[in-house]
Structures are given as C-alpha cells and as structure tokens.
C-alpha positions as CSV (number, residue, x, y, z in Angstrom):
1,X,-20.5,5.7,-4.4
2,X,-22.4,6.4,-7.7
3,X,-19.6,4.9,-9.9
4,X,-20.4,2.3,-12.5
5,X,-18.3,-0.9,-12.8
6,X,-16.4,0.6,-15.7
7,X,-15.8,3.9,-13.8
8,X,-14.6,2.0,-10.7
9,X,-12.1,0.0,-12.8
10,X,-11.0,3.2,-14.6
11,X,-10.4,5.0,-11.3
12,X,-8.2,2.1,-10.0
13,X,-6.2,2.0,-13.3
14,X,-5.6,5.7,-13.3
15,X,-4.6,5.7,-9.7
16,X,-2.1,2.9,-10.4
17,X,-0.6,4.7,-13.4
18,X,-0.6,8.2,-12.1
19,X,0.7,7.7,-8.5
20,X,1.3,4.2,-7.1
21,X,3.4,2.8,-10.0
22,X,5.1,6.1,-10.3
23,X,6.2,5.9,-6.7
24,X,7.2,2.3,-6.9
25,X,9.3,2.8,-10.0
26,X,10.8,6.2,-9.0
27,X,14.6,6.3,-9.5
28,X,15.2,7.7,-6.0
29,X,14.2,5.8,-2.9
30,X,10.9,6.9,-1.5
31,X,10.4,6.6,2.3
32,X,7.0,6.5,3.9
33,X,6.9,7.9,7.4
34,X,3.7,6.4,8.9
35,X,2.4,8.3,11.9
36,X,-1.1,7.5,13.0
37,X,-3.6,5.7,10.7
38,X,-2.6,4.2,7.4
39,X,-5.8,2.6,6.2
40,X,-7.0,1.7,2.7
41,X,-5.4,4.0,0.1
42,X,-3.1,5.4,2.8
43,X,-1.5,2.0,3.4
44,X,-1.5,1.3,-0.4
45,X,0.4,4.6,-0.8
46,X,2.9,3.5,1.9
47,X,3.3,0.1,0.3
48,X,4.2,1.7,-3.1
49,X,7.1,3.4,-1.3
50,X,10.5,1.6,-1.2
51,X,10.9,1.8,2.5
52,X,8.4,2.2,5.3
53,X,9.0,3.5,8.9
54,X,6.1,3.5,11.3
55,X,5.8,5.3,14.6
56,X,4.8,3.2,17.6
57,X,1.3,4.7,17.5
58,X,0.7,3.7,13.9
59,X,-2.3,1.6,12.9
60,X,-2.3,-0.1,9.5
61,X,-5.0,-1.9,7.6
62,X,-7.0,-2.5,4.4
63,X,-10.7,-2.2,5.5
64,X,-12.1,-2.2,2.0
65,X,-13.9,-5.5,2.3
66,X,-16.0,-4.1,5.2
67,X,-17.2,-1.5,2.6
68,X,-18.0,-4.0,-0.1
69,X,-14.8,-3.3,-2.0
70,X,-11.2,-4.6,-2.3
71,X,-8.0,-2.6,-2.2
72,X,-7.9,-1.1,-5.6
73,X,-4.5,0.7,-5.8
74,X,-2.2,-2.3,-5.7
75,X,-3.0,-3.4,-2.2
76,X,-3.7,-7.0,-3.0
77,X,-0.5,-7.4,-4.9
78,X,2.0,-5.3,-2.8
79,X,0.7,-6.6,0.5
80,X,1.2,-10.2,-0.6
81,X,4.7,-9.4,-1.9
82,X,5.6,-7.8,1.4
83,X,4.1,-10.1,4.0
84,X,3.3,-13.3,2.1
85,X,0.1,-14.8,0.6
86,X,-1.6,-16.1,3.8
87,X,-1.0,-13.0,5.9
88,X,-2.2,-10.8,3.0
89,X,-5.4,-12.8,2.5
90,X,-6.1,-12.7,6.3
91,X,-5.4,-9.0,6.6
92,X,-7.6,-8.1,3.6
93,X,-10.6,-10.4,4.2
94,X,-10.8,-9.7,8.0
95,X,-10.4,-5.9,7.3
96,X,-8.6,-5.7,10.7
97,X,-6.0,-3.1,11.7
98,X,-2.6,-4.0,13.0
99,X,-0.2,-2.0,15.1
100,X,3.3,-1.0,14.2
101,X,5.0,-3.8,16.1
102,X,2.9,-6.5,14.2
103,X,3.6,-4.7,10.9
104,X,7.3,-4.8,11.6
105,X,7.1,-8.5,12.6
106,X,5.3,-9.3,9.3
107,X,7.7,-7.3,7.2
108,X,5.1,-4.7,6.2
109,X,7.3,-1.9,7.6
110,X,11.1,-1.8,7.7
111,X,11.5,0.1,11.0
112,X,9.6,1.4,13.9
113,X,10.3,4.5,15.9
114,X,8.8,6.7,18.6
115,X,6.7,9.6,17.2
116,X,9.5,12.0,18.3
117,X,12.1,9.9,16.4
118,X,10.1,9.1,13.3
119,X,11.5,11.7,11.0
120,X,15.1,11.4,12.4
121,X,14.9,7.7,11.7
122,X,13.9,8.4,8.1
123,X,16.7,11.0,7.8
124,X,19.2,8.4,9.0
125,X,18.2,6.1,6.2
126,X,18.4,9.0,3.7
127,X,21.9,9.7,4.9
128,X,23.0,6.1,4.4
129,X,21.5,6.1,0.9
130,X,23.1,9.5,0.0
131,X,26.6,8.0,0.6
132,X,26.0,5.7,-2.4
133,X,26.1,6.2,-6.2
134,X,22.8,7.7,-7.4
135,X,23.1,5.7,-10.6
136,X,23.7,2.4,-8.7
137,X,20.8,3.2,-6.4
138,X,18.5,3.8,-9.4
139,X,19.8,0.6,-11.0
140,X,19.1,-1.4,-7.8
141,X,15.5,-0.1,-7.6
142,X,14.9,-1.1,-11.3
143,X,16.5,-4.5,-10.8
144,X,14.5,-5.3,-7.6
145,X,11.3,-4.1,-9.2
146,X,12.0,-6.2,-12.4
147,X,11.5,-9.3,-10.2
148,X,8.0,-8.2,-9.6
149,X,7.2,-6.9,-13.1
150,X,4.3,-9.3,-13.8
151,X,1.5,-6.8,-14.0
152,X,-1.3,-9.3,-14.5
153,X,-2.1,-9.3,-10.8
154,X,-2.6,-5.6,-10.8
155,X,-4.8,-5.9,-13.9
156,X,-7.0,-8.5,-12.2
157,X,-7.2,-6.3,-9.0
158,X,-8.4,-3.4,-11.2
159,X,-11.1,-5.5,-12.8
160,X,-12.3,-6.9,-9.5
161,X,-12.2,-3.5,-7.9
162,X,-14.5,-2.2,-10.7
163,X,-16.9,-5.1,-10.3
164,X,-17.3,-4.2,-6.6
165,X,-19.0,-1.0,-7.7
166,X,-21.9,-3.0,-9.2
167,X,-22.7,-4.9,-6.0
168,X,-25.4,-4.2,-3.4
169,X,-22.7,-4.7,-0.7
170,X,-20.8,-1.7,-2.0
171,X,-24.0,0.4,-2.3
172,X,-24.8,-0.3,1.3
173,X,-21.3,-0.6,2.8
174,X,-20.1,3.1,2.8
175,X,-23.6,4.2,4.1
176,X,-23.5,1.7,6.9
177,X,-19.9,2.7,7.7
178,X,-20.7,6.4,7.9
179,X,-23.8,5.7,10.1
C-alpha cells in the first residue's frame, strides 16, 4: 500500500514478464483447475493459462476497482479477449463475482465439473493433448498467441495500474476493505 506510482507500474511489469506471459507463452498447454475463489490475481493467473476448468463451487472476479486499483497482471486484456469487450468492462468496473456456470456461458472457462471430478476432468484433457505431436501442440500455441501479440494494451494496463498507486482511492480502498 506504500508503493509509488513508479513502483506500482514496475510491480505489474515484472509480474507480467516473470509469470503471466511465461504461462501464456509456455510451449506445453497449461490447465487451470479452479476450485473455490479465483479473485484478482488468482483469476489473472487462470486467464494466463491455456485452458480453464472450474468446479461448480468456483467464484471468479476482478474486484480491484473496489480497492482503488485495476487488474494489473493482464486482466484487462485477457478478460476482454476471452469474454468480449462489453462483458469485460462490466465485470471489471462492477467488481462483481460470477459463478462457474456464468463463467462457462461467457467463455471465461472451458469446462465445469463437480469438485470431485475437477482433477479427473483436467486429466482427461491432458490425455487428449498427449495423443498429439508435442511439436504441433507447441506450434499451435505459438500460432494462436501470435494473433494476440499486440502488447500495447498490456503496456497501457501497466501504466494505469501504477497510476492507481498515487490516488487517494487506493490509499483508502484496502484499509476500508480490511475493516
């Protein structure tokens, strides 16, 4: 909470480079098994994965605007790519959680499963992938990602995330949330 504007932007840039882009560009498919809450950075982490499977009890959301921030690890960009512009704006600016069924209907998750079947559902997907050429799978990931290679949106998100650290809303938001 005591970060400067520059430090906030630097934190977002480092997170993008060191984890979120690494996952998104990984040569093997990365599957997120979402069980319970995936909020803020947790949802951003899941969105950086190639495939998302949510248990029926999952709750997903980007509550950052309620804390005086915006999603800073690719959330504004990846959410819009997955669910569309209007749905992404609404989900981000209202800071509301959605359930797994709504996430599936929106295209945010690929599959839903019971808690008991969550890992088995993920393993079924892995089995299907493993029947295919590893080189072709890696090429497919690179090709799909190339269609979204314009990184200017991520750069703008990083800048705006950093700016949030200089606002009174951010200084008060986390304290109010914790209280």
